[in-house]
C-alpha positions as CSV (number, residue, x, y, z in Angstrom):
1,X,-163.8,35.3,162.8
2,X,-160.4,36.5,163.2
3,X,-159.6,40.3,163.4
4,X,-157.8,40.3,160.7
5,X,-160.3,38.7,158.3
6,X,-162.6,41.5,159.4
7,X,-160.6,44.1,158.8
8,X,-159.6,42.5,155.2
9,X,-163.6,42.5,154.3
10,X,-163.7,46.0,154.8
11,X,-160.4,46.9,153.0
12,X,-161.2,44.7,149.9
13,X,-163.7,46.6,147.7
14,X,-166.5,44.1,146.2
15,X,-167.6,44.6,142.9
16,X,-170.8,45.9,144.6
17,X,-168.9,49.0,145.9
18,X,-167.0,49.9,143.0
19,X,-169.4,52.3,141.7
20,X,-170.4,56.0,142.9
21,X,-173.9,55.8,144.3
22,X,-173.4,52.7,146.9
23,X,-175.2,50.6,149.1
24,X,-174.9,50.9,153.1
25,X,-171.2,50.3,154.1
26,X,-170.7,47.7,156.1
27,X,-169.0,49.1,158.7
28,X,-169.2,52.8,160.3
29,X,-166.6,54.3,162.8
30,X,-168.3,56.9,164.8
31,X,-166.8,59.5,166.9
32,X,-168.1,60.0,170.0
33,X,-165.5,62.1,171.3
34,X,-162.8,63.9,169.4
35,X,-160.8,64.6,172.9
36,X,-157.4,62.7,172.9
37,X,-155.2,62.4,175.9
38,X,-151.9,61.6,173.4
39,X,-151.1,64.2,171.0
40,X,-149.3,61.8,168.5
41,X,-146.8,63.5,166.1
42,X,-147.9,61.0,163.3
43,X,-151.6,61.4,164.0
44,X,-154.2,64.0,162.7
45,X,-155.0,64.6,165.9
46,X,-151.8,66.8,166.3
47,X,-152.9,68.7,163.5
48,X,-156.5,69.0,163.6
49,X,-156.8,69.5,167.4
50,X,-160.4,68.4,168.1
51,X,-162.3,68.8,170.6
52,X,-166.4,67.9,171.5
53,X,-168.6,65.3,172.3
54,X,-171.2,63.9,170.1
55,X,-175.2,65.0,171.2
56,X,-176.5,61.6,172.5
57,X,-179.9,62.1,170.6
58,X,-178.0,62.8,167.1
59,X,-176.1,59.5,168.1
60,X,-179.3,57.6,169.1
61,X,-180.6,58.4,165.4
62,X,-177.9,57.6,163.6
63,X,-177.4,54.2,164.5
64,X,-181.0,53.3,164.1
65,X,-180.9,54.9,160.4
66,X,-177.2,52.9,159.5
67,X,-178.8,49.6,161.3
68,X,-182.4,50.0,159.2
69,X,-180.0,50.6,156.3
70,X,-177.7,47.6,156.4
71,X,-174.4,48.5,158.4
72,X,-173.6,45.3,160.5
73,X,-170.3,46.6,162.1
74,X,-170.1,49.5,164.1
75,X,-167.0,51.2,165.7
76,X,-167.1,53.5,168.7
77,X,-164.1,55.6,167.7
78,X,-162.4,57.4,165.4
79,X,-159.7,60.2,165.8
80,X,-160.6,60.7,170.0
81,X,-160.2,58.5,172.5
82,X,-163.5,56.7,173.4
83,X,-162.4,55.9,177.3
84,X,-162.7,59.7,177.8
85,X,-166.3,59.8,176.6
86,X,-168.2,59.0,179.8
87,X,-171.4,57.4,178.6
88,X,-169.7,55.3,176.2
89,X,-170.8,51.7,177.6
90,X,-174.3,53.4,177.1
91,X,-173.7,53.7,173.7
92,X,-172.0,50.4,173.4
93,X,-175.6,48.7,174.9
94,X,-177.7,50.8,173.0
95,X,-176.1,50.0,170.0
96,X,-176.3,46.2,170.6
97,X,-180.1,46.7,171.6
98,X,-180.9,48.1,168.5
99,X,-179.3,45.3,166.2
100,X,-175.6,45.2,165.6
101,X,-173.9,42.1,165.2
102,X,-170.8,43.6,166.1
103,X,-169.2,46.3,167.9
104,X,-166.1,47.4,168.3
105,X,-163.3,49.8,169.8
106,X,-160.0,50.9,169.4
107,X,-158.0,52.4,172.2
108,X,-154.5,53.8,172.8
109,X,-155.1,51.9,176.5
110,X,-153.8,54.6,178.8
111,X,-157.6,55.6,179.7
112,X,-158.8,52.0,179.5
113,X,-159.0,51.1,183.2
114,X,-160.6,47.9,184.3
115,X,-163.6,49.0,185.7
116,X,-164.1,51.0,182.5
117,X,-163.6,48.1,180.5
118,X,-165.3,45.8,182.3
119,X,-168.4,48.2,182.3
120,X,-168.1,48.1,178.3
121,X,-167.7,44.3,178.2
122,X,-171.1,43.7,180.0
123,X,-172.6,46.4,178.0
124,X,-172.0,44.0,174.9
125,X,-168.7,45.1,173.3
126,X,-167.6,42.6,170.7
127,X,-164.1,43.6,170.0
128,X,-161.1,46.0,172.2
129,X,-158.0,46.6,170.4
130,X,-155.2,48.3,171.8
131,X,-153.0,50.0,169.6
132,X,-149.5,49.7,170.8
133,X,-147.2,51.9,168.4
134,X,-144.1,52.5,170.7
135,X,-140.9,50.9,171.7
136,X,-140.7,52.3,175.4
137,X,-141.8,55.2,177.9
138,X,-139.2,57.7,176.5
139,X,-140.5,57.1,173.0
140,X,-144.0,57.6,174.0
141,X,-143.0,60.6,175.9
142,X,-141.8,61.9,172.7
143,X,-143.9,61.0,170.0
144,X,-147.1,60.9,171.9
145,X,-146.3,64.0,174.3
146,X,-147.4,62.5,177.2
147,X,-146.2,61.6,180.3
148,X,-143.9,58.0,180.0
149,X,-145.7,56.5,182.9
150,X,-148.6,55.7,180.4
151,X,-146.6,53.1,178.3
152,X,-146.8,50.6,181.2
153,X,-149.9,51.8,181.9
154,X,-151.2,50.7,178.6
155,X,-150.0,47.1,179.1
156,X,-151.2,47.0,182.3
157,X,-154.5,47.7,181.0
158,X,-154.4,45.5,178.4
159,X,-153.5,42.6,180.3
160,X,-156.3,43.3,182.8
161,X,-158.6,43.5,180.0
162,X,-157.8,39.9,179.0
163,X,-158.0,38.9,182.5
164,X,-161.6,40.4,183.2
165,X,-162.7,39.0,179.7
166,X,-161.7,35.3,181.0
167,X,-163.0,35.9,184.3
168,X,-166.5,36.6,183.9
169,X,-166.7,35.1,180.5
170,X,-167.9,37.9,178.4
171,X,-167.9,37.5,174.4
172,X,-165.3,40.3,173.5
173,X,-162.1,39.9,171.4
174,X,-158.9,41.5,172.9
175,X,-157.0,42.4,170.3
176,X,-153.4,44.6,169.3
177,X,-152.1,46.3,166.5
178,X,-148.9,48.1,165.8
179,X,-147.2,50.2,163.2
180,X,-144.0,48.2,161.7
181,X,-141.1,49.9,161.7
182,X,-137.6,49.1,160.1
183,X,-134.3,48.6,161.6
184,X,-133.7,49.3,165.2
185,X,-137.4,50.7,166.1
186,X,-138.8,47.5,164.4
187,X,-136.8,45.1,166.5
188,X,-137.9,47.3,169.4
189,X,-141.1,46.8,168.9
190,X,-141.5,43.5,168.0
191,X,-140.0,43.0,171.6
192,X,-142.9,45.0,172.8
193,X,-145.1,43.1,170.9
194,X,-143.9,39.5,172.0
195,X,-144.7,41.1,175.4
196,X,-148.1,41.5,174.9
197,X,-148.7,38.8,172.5
198,X,-149.7,35.8,175.4
199,X,-152.5,38.6,176.5
200,X,-154.5,39.1,173.0
201,X,-156.3,36.9,170.5
202,X,-154.5,38.4,167.7
203,X,-151.9,40.8,167.1
204,X,-151.4,42.4,163.7
205,X,-148.8,45.1,161.7
206,X,-149.7,47.8,160.3
207,X,-147.2,50.1,157.9
208,X,-147.2,53.6,158.7
209,X,-149.9,55.5,156.3
210,X,-149.9,59.2,155.7
211,X,-153.2,60.0,158.3
212,X,-153.8,63.0,155.2
213,X,-150.5,64.8,155.6
214,X,-150.1,64.5,159.3
215,X,-147.1,61.9,159.3
216,X,-145.5,63.8,156.6
217,X,-145.6,67.0,158.4
218,X,-144.1,64.9,161.3
219,X,-141.0,64.5,159.0
220,X,-141.9,60.4,158.8
221,X,-142.1,58.6,155.2
222,X,-145.6,57.0,155.1
223,X,-147.0,54.4,152.8
224,X,-148.9,56.3,150.2
225,X,-153.3,56.1,150.8
226,X,-154.5,53.9,153.4
227,X,-153.2,50.3,152.7
228,X,-154.7,48.2,155.5
229,X,-153.0,45.6,157.1
230,X,-149.1,45.4,156.3
231,X,-149.9,41.5,155.6
232,X,-152.8,42.5,153.0
233,X,-151.7,45.6,151.5
234,X,-153.8,47.7,149.5
235,X,-153.4,49.9,146.8
236,X,-153.4,53.7,147.3
237,X,-156.1,53.8,144.2
238,X,-159.0,53.6,144.4
239,X,-158.9,53.8,147.8
240,X,-161.5,51.6,149.9
241,X,-161.7,54.2,152.7
242,X,-164.4,56.0,150.4
243,X,-166.2,53.3,149.2
244,X,-166.5,50.3,152.0
245,X,-166.4,52.2,155.3
246,X,-168.4,55.6,156.7
247,X,-166.6,57.9,159.0
248,X,-169.0,60.4,161.0
249,X,-167.3,62.8,163.3
250,X,-168.4,63.9,166.5
251,X,-170.3,67.1,165.5
252,X,-172.5,64.6,163.1
253,X,-170.1,65.3,159.6
254,X,-169.2,62.6,157.5
255,X,-165.8,62.6,156.2
256,X,-164.1,60.9,153.3
257,X,-162.1,58.4,155.0
258,X,-160.6,57.7,158.5
259,X,-158.4,60.8,158.7
260,X,-160.9,63.1,160.2
261,X,-162.6,66.6,158.7
262,X,-159.2,68.0,158.0
263,X,-157.9,70.9,159.4
264,X,-160.1,73.1,157.0
265,X,-162.9,70.5,157.0
266,X,-161.6,69.9,153.6
267,X,-162.5,66.0,153.9
268,X,-166.3,66.6,155.0
269,X,-168.6,65.4,152.4
270,X,-171.9,65.6,154.2
271,X,-173.7,66.9,157.5
272,X,-175.8,64.4,158.6
273,X,-177.3,66.7,161.2
274,X,-179.2,68.0,158.2
275,X,-179.7,64.6,156.3
276,X,-180.4,61.1,156.9
277,X,-177.5,58.6,156.9
278,X,-177.9,57.2,153.1
279,X,-178.4,60.8,151.8
280,X,-175.0,61.7,153.5
281,X,-173.2,58.4,152.3
282,X,-173.8,59.1,148.6
283,X,-173.8,62.7,148.7
284,X,-172.9,64.6,145.4
285,X,-169.4,65.6,147.0
286,X,-168.9,62.0,147.7
287,X,-170.0,60.6,144.6
288,X,-167.6,63.0,142.5
289,X,-164.8,61.7,144.8
290,X,-165.4,58.1,144.3
291,X,-165.9,59.3,140.7
292,X,-161.9,60.2,140.7
293,X,-160.7,57.3,142.4
294,X,-162.0,54.9,140.0
295,X,-160.6,56.4,136.8
296,X,-157.5,56.2,138.9
297,X,-156.8,59.9,138.9
298,X,-157.4,61.7,142.2
299,X,-155.4,65.1,140.5
300,X,-156.8,68.4,142.0
301,X,-159.1,66.2,145.2
302,X,-158.8,66.3,148.6
303,X,-156.9,62.9,148.0
304,X,-154.2,63.7,146.1
305,X,-151.3,64.3,148.6
306,X,-152.3,61.3,150.0
307,X,-152.6,58.7,147.4
308,X,-149.3,60.1,146.3
309,X,-147.4,59.8,149.6
310,X,-146.2,63.0,149.1
């Protein structure tokens, strides 16, 4: 199955998930570390400035509860950069031992060194996606607020990942995604994409979305809500993120969507250090938010600004 097909399967809300009390989501993203070596101006990390690493005992408990509940796809990333987590290969190995059919990971690429990538693939990683959103070294330095050398470093790591996969026969897809911009920015970005396409199994485009206000705060004009892939755009309401995919922060709290806990933790729906996964997934707070989405009116909720795109 293509990665784009998997994404579309999550961002489309099936009839069984158009309610307030829901079965286990097919997919969950769990944050091993909140740390990131980038500080992208359009990302919630620039606003929330998270830090900290998930407790390993908590991770072990949660992945078992999720798998027993029926979760099939486990994303070992969220807001932070997971290649900064020293026990990432162990997390992958344990998830596969628990029985997850599909364990996936997204990275900015800069810390995805060949040795780390090989360790993850050997542990059973099913999918590794590189997020490439810059036209060149100078733009990366400006927007991500890091050294310009990381631009070539990320591409070098992507190529190395593909070579490692092919050399050792690992069953891991290697992918890339990019934000689609208009005008000159878009044309320059397409040149970068053409450069990496021979090294990935699939590349797909994403629209710039609000990231719970972070993109707007950076002076950008995002799409309302979280519309998914550019070629399969979803409506802002109801937003799939509150219905079909779980999002667990490094501290064990569960957020309403993939934009993190919020600067004031306003997106936190439950605390999984106090309740089991399914109780947290169907908390009263979550149910009320889903009801607002299903009514097509999120006025006064945490989703108001994002869904409206303003």
